BALOBA-1460 file (C-alpha; in Angstrom, 3 decimals):
// residues 138
<rec num="1" residu="m" x="0.149" y="-0.082" z="0.089"/>
<rec num="2" residu="m" x="2.962" y="2.225" z="-0.651"/>
<rec num="3" residu="t" x="1.625" y="5.859" z="-2.138"/>
<rec num="4" residu="a" x="5.085" y="7.670" z="-1.829"/>
<rec num="5" residu="g" x="5.921" y="6.671" z="-5.410"/>
<rec num="6" residu="m" x="2.386" y="6.870" z="-6.951"/>
<rec num="7" residu="r" x="2.595" y="7.836" z="-10.711"/>
<rec num="8" residu="v" x="-0.105" y="9.142" z="-12.570"/>
<rec num="9" residu="s" x="-0.372" y="8.116" z="-16.198"/>
<rec num="10" residu="d" x="0.047" y="10.524" z="-18.833"/>
<rec num="11" residu="d" x="-3.379" y="9.573" z="-20.367"/>
<rec num="12" residu="v" x="-4.875" y="11.335" z="-17.337"/>
<rec num="13" residu="a" x="-3.297" y="14.638" z="-18.060"/>
<rec num="14" residu="n" x="-3.811" y="14.436" z="-21.608"/>
<rec num="15" residu="e" x="-7.381" y="13.455" z="-21.656"/>
<rec num="16" residu="y" x="-8.018" y="16.323" z="-19.036"/>
<rec num="17" residu="t" x="-6.644" y="18.942" z="-21.482"/>
<rec num="18" residu="n" x="-9.056" y="17.496" z="-24.042"/>
<rec num="19" residu="l" x="-11.835" y="17.768" z="-21.845"/>
<rec num="20" residu="r" x="-10.782" y="21.355" z="-20.810"/>
<rec num="21" residu="m" x="-9.508" y="22.855" z="-23.808"/>
<rec num="22" residu="k" x="-10.871" y="21.018" z="-26.696"/>
<rec num="23" residu="r" x="-14.172" y="20.117" z="-24.782"/>
<rec num="24" residu="s" x="-14.113" y="16.525" z="-26.258"/>
<rec num="25" residu="h" x="-15.161" y="14.869" z="-22.936"/>
<rec num="26" residu="r" x="-17.673" y="15.474" z="-20.664"/>
<rec num="27" residu="y" x="-16.254" y="13.315" z="-17.676"/>
<rec num="28" residu="l" x="-13.125" y="11.263" z="-16.644"/>
<rec num="29" residu="i" x="-13.159" y="8.488" z="-14.319"/>
<rec num="30" residu="i" x="-9.537" y="7.773" z="-12.950"/>
<rec num="31" residu="r" x="-8.550" y="4.718" z="-10.553"/>
<rec num="32" residu="v" x="-5.276" y="3.255" z="-8.948"/>
<rec num="33" residu="n" x="-4.299" y="0.381" z="-10.653"/>
<rec num="34" residu="d" x="-4.347" y="-3.094" z="-9.163"/>
<rec num="35" residu="d" x="-0.596" y="-3.000" z="-8.393"/>
<rec num="36" residu="k" x="-1.433" y="0.183" z="-6.206"/>
<rec num="37" residu="d" x="1.629" y="2.113" z="-7.937"/>
<rec num="38" residu="e" x="-0.051" y="4.131" z="-10.399"/>
<rec num="39" residu="v" x="-2.832" y="6.431" z="-11.191"/>
<rec num="40" residu="i" x="-4.850" y="5.548" z="-14.598"/>
<rec num="41" residu="l" x="-7.786" y="6.788" z="-16.640"/>
<rec num="42" residu="d" x="-10.411" y="4.084" z="-16.095"/>
<rec num="43" residu="q" x="-13.165" y="5.622" z="-18.173"/>
<rec num="44" residu="v" x="-13.765" y="8.768" z="-20.673"/>
<rec num="45" residu="g" x="-17.433" y="10.078" z="-21.019"/>
<rec num="46" residu="e" x="-18.356" y="11.303" z="-24.436"/>
<rec num="47" residu="r" x="-19.072" y="15.002" z="-25.033"/>
<rec num="48" residu="d" x="-22.958" y="14.312" z="-24.988"/>
<rec num="49" residu="a" x="-22.881" y="11.970" z="-21.511"/>
<rec num="50" residu="t" x="-25.316" y="13.049" z="-19.172"/>
<rec num="51" residu="f" x="-24.780" y="13.106" z="-15.254"/>
<rec num="52" residu="e" x="-26.647" y="10.225" z="-14.964"/>
<rec num="53" residu="q" x="-24.872" y="8.342" z="-17.433"/>
<rec num="54" residu="f" x="-21.530" y="9.359" z="-15.314"/>
<rec num="55" residu="k" x="-23.390" y="8.403" z="-12.042"/>
<rec num="56" residu="e" x="-23.911" y="4.879" z="-13.360"/>
<rec num="57" residu="a" x="-20.176" y="4.517" z="-14.426"/>
<rec num="58" residu="m" x="-18.940" y="5.003" z="-11.079"/>
<rec num="59" residu="p" x="-18.746" y="1.886" z="-8.452"/>
<rec num="60" residu="k" x="-21.142" y="1.888" z="-5.834"/>
<rec num="61" residu="d" x="-18.385" y="0.537" z="-3.465"/>
<rec num="62" residu="q" x="-14.698" y="1.215" z="-4.771"/>
<rec num="63" residu="p" x="-13.072" y="4.575" z="-4.604"/>
<rec num="64" residu="r" x="-12.411" y="6.797" z="-7.826"/>
<rec num="65" residu="f" x="-11.250" y="10.297" z="-8.671"/>
<rec num="66" residu="a" x="-13.369" y="11.744" z="-11.305"/>
<rec num="67" residu="v" x="-13.597" y="15.417" z="-13.341"/>
<rec num="68" residu="f" x="-16.826" y="16.218" z="-14.547"/>
<rec num="69" residu="e" x="-17.780" y="19.293" z="-16.722"/>
<rec num="70" residu="l" x="-21.115" y="20.837" z="-15.462"/>
<rec num="71" residu="e" x="-22.892" y="22.958" z="-17.886"/>
<rec num="72" residu="f" x="-25.981" y="25.190" z="-16.369"/>
<rec num="73" residu="t" x="-27.599" y="28.437" z="-16.423"/>
<rec num="74" residu="g" x="-25.914" y="30.563" z="-13.799"/>
<rec num="75" residu="n" x="-27.660" y="33.478" z="-11.812"/>
<rec num="76" residu="s" x="-27.271" y="36.070" z="-14.415"/>
<rec num="77" residu="g" x="-29.065" y="33.898" z="-16.828"/>
<rec num="78" residu="a" x="-25.943" y="33.191" z="-18.533"/>
<rec num="79" residu="n" x="-24.854" y="29.626" z="-19.815"/>
<rec num="80" residu="e" x="-21.808" y="28.691" z="-17.667"/>
<rec num="81" residu="a" x="-19.256" y="25.641" z="-17.579"/>
<rec num="82" residu="k" x="-17.572" y="24.670" z="-14.342"/>
<rec num="83" residu="i" x="-15.251" y="21.668" z="-13.978"/>
<rec num="84" residu="v" x="-15.500" y="19.845" z="-10.839"/>
<rec num="85" residu="f" x="-12.503" y="17.429" z="-9.367"/>
<rec num="86" residu="i" x="-13.993" y="14.658" z="-7.253"/>
<rec num="87" residu="l" x="-12.808" y="12.386" z="-4.722"/>
<rec num="88" residu="y" x="-15.288" y="9.497" z="-4.561"/>
<rec num="89" residu="a" x="-14.596" y="7.455" z="-1.408"/>
<rec num="90" residu="p" x="-17.705" y="5.400" z="-0.604"/>
<rec num="91" residu="d" x="-18.162" y="4.841" z="3.415"/>
<rec num="92" residu="i" x="-18.713" y="0.896" z="2.336"/>
<rec num="93" residu="c" x="-15.217" y="0.419" z="0.979"/>
<rec num="94" residu="d" x="-12.329" y="-0.992" z="2.913"/>
<rec num="95" residu="s" x="-10.204" y="1.702" z="4.931"/>
<rec num="96" residu="g" x="-7.103" y="0.510" z="3.191"/>
<rec num="97" residu="a" x="-8.676" y="1.548" z="-0.051"/>
<rec num="98" residu="k" x="-9.926" y="4.936" z="1.134"/>
<rec num="99" residu="f" x="-6.174" y="5.497" z="2.446"/>
<rec num="100" residu="i" x="-4.516" y="5.285" z="-0.922"/>
<rec num="101" residu="y" x="-7.085" y="7.399" z="-2.437"/>
<rec num="102" residu="a" x="-6.897" y="10.127" z="0.005"/>
<rec num="103" residu="t" x="-3.182" y="9.923" z="0.227"/>
<rec num="104" residu="s" x="-3.191" y="9.811" z="-3.672"/>
<rec num="105" residu="k" x="-5.205" y="12.958" z="-4.036"/>
<rec num="106" residu="d" x="-2.607" y="15.662" z="-4.426"/>
<rec num="107" residu="v" x="-0.710" y="13.963" z="-7.011"/>
<rec num="108" residu="v" x="-3.758" y="13.574" z="-9.365"/>
<rec num="109" residu="r" x="-5.057" y="16.940" z="-8.394"/>
<rec num="110" residu="k" x="-1.879" y="18.203" z="-9.849"/>
<rec num="111" residu="k" x="-2.269" y="16.444" z="-13.155"/>
<rec num="112" residu="v" x="-5.880" y="17.889" z="-13.538"/>
<rec num="113" residu="q" x="-5.490" y="21.804" z="-13.036"/>
<rec num="114" residu="p" x="-6.941" y="24.153" z="-13.221"/>
<rec num="115" residu="f" x="-10.586" y="23.165" z="-12.111"/>
<rec num="116" residu="n" x="-13.289" y="25.290" z="-10.501"/>
<rec num="117" residu="k" x="-14.322" y="23.067" z="-7.642"/>
<rec num="118" residu="e" x="-13.198" y="20.148" z="-5.401"/>
<rec num="119" residu="i" x="-15.798" y="18.145" z="-3.792"/>
<rec num="120" residu="q" x="-15.500" y="14.864" z="-1.643"/>
<rec num="121" residu="v" x="-18.465" y="12.212" z="-1.910"/>
<rec num="122" residu="n" x="-18.723" y="9.446" z="0.310"/>
<rec num="123" residu="d" x="-21.808" y="7.853" z="-0.585"/>
<rec num="124" residu="w" x="-22.975" y="6.896" z="-4.327"/>
<rec num="125" residu="a" x="-26.421" y="8.550" z="-3.634"/>
<rec num="126" residu="d" x="-24.664" y="11.905" z="-3.127"/>
<rec num="127" residu="l" x="-23.270" y="12.099" z="-6.791"/>
<rec num="128" residu="d" x="-25.863" y="14.645" z="-7.576"/>
<rec num="129" residu="d" x="-25.555" y="17.391" z="-10.137"/>
<rec num="130" residu="e" x="-27.810" y="19.630" z="-8.727"/>
<rec num="131" residu="a" x="-26.106" y="19.604" z="-5.254"/>
<rec num="132" residu="f" x="-22.789" y="20.306" z="-7.286"/>
<rec num="133" residu="i" x="-24.428" y="23.299" z="-9.161"/>
<rec num="134" residu="k" x="-25.575" y="24.578" z="-5.982"/>
<rec num="135" residu="y" x="-21.803" y="25.456" z="-5.071"/>
<rec num="136" residu="f" x="-21.769" y="27.907" z="-7.894"/>
<rec num="137" residu="k" x="-24.907" y="29.597" z="-7.619"/>
<rec num="138" residu="h" x="-25.163" y="31.769" z="-4.384"/>
């Protein structure tokens, strides 16, 4: 369970750039590999994917990192797009897995910069786009 030497696959940064700059994806789901020595890209959501499709792609009982681009109408009536970085560590997963993700978060965050908001979610039911949007509407 060493995380000191945790690497992040180049695919993570490259696909984040495609999401942020080229707007070619809606979301990225990122995980620690089975050897627990590298963070890798797990899934990429097509640009027209919905938040429900993203939620269905997230495992209910295993941690993940994710990046999702929310699009919504802001308080001024203008269309807005905000990128959310998510640490998903469900309460029902084992503590060892949660520890690995918690200690790897900073190295992943550095590869998916910039983003607008970081959110930690501990229950699959709390993956809720309306709740996320409320962070941006005051």
